[in-house]
Phi, psi and omega in degrees: 000332182291327177292328177293320179292318181293325177293318179294323178295315179297318178296320177297320178296314181295316180297317179298317182291325178293316185288322187267313189258355179065041177068013181276331180209143177269140177272130183268348178284148179295146180288148177297149185249145174271180181296333180277355179093354178271156180293136178286144180294142179287144179293142178268125181293146178290142179295141180290141178290134179293149178295140180295138179283144179293151178294128178289148176292139178295140179280121180263144177295153183303333180283357176246002178264118183280154173244157181290143174289156179288140176285346181275127180295147179288145177240087185233022181290329178219162181296315178299323177295319178299314181298317178299319178294322179297315180296323177291320179293325176296318179299321183265005177058047184264086185296321182295317179298314180296322179297323180291349178271356179273137183306316185288342184248353187302319185256007181293132184296324180221132177280137178261172177299325178296321178297319177296322178291323176298316178298320178298316181296321183284319189249328192246352182301142184309319182286344179271344184304314180299322180297310182293329177294318178293318179297320179295316180299318178294321179295313181293331178271003179062036179258060179212159178234127181257126177243122179253139177216083182066243180264018177234150179213156176221134176243124177251121182259139172268099185260350178073189180067200181292331182287319179076289181232153174221139184237145174235138178253144183229157176220147178267124179239117181053041177081003180240140180281138179221163174287127180284141174084356178254000000 
C-alpha cells in the first residue's frame, strides 16, 4: 500500500505543477488530499481580462480633412503675375497654392483634401500636363492676348498645332485674380 501512496503523491505533485506552473517547476510539497485519499485537483486560474482597446479616431470624410496652406505667397495682383505663379506652382506640385487660385476656393477659410484633389485634377493631372506645357510656352514667348473688362479678364494663348488657340477666363475676388468657373 505504501507504493500506492507514493505513486499517488508523485502524481499529485506532477498534476499540481502542471496546473499551476505550466511545467516550469515541480512543487516538492505533497499535494492536498481529498477524503478518498486521491490528490485534489488544483484550481484553474481565471483568464486575465484583456486590456481595453483605445477608442479609434472617427473617420472624417475627405471634405473635412484639412490640408496645409502653401508657404509660398500668392501672386494674384495681376493676371500675368497669377499665370507666372501658376506655372511655378505646377513645377513644385503645390496643390494648396493652385487651389487658392480657383474662384470657388479663394476665400474658403480652410482647404480640404477634396480641394487639393480638385487642384490636382485641374492643373497636375497627367492628361492636363500637355495643355499647361503649351500655355506656359505661349506665355513665356509672349504669344497671348489679355482682355480686361472690369473684374473679368480673358487670356487667349496662341498655342499652335491643331488646337491653334486656348483661352482662360479670370475673375477678381476681393481684389485678387482667380480662375473663373473653378
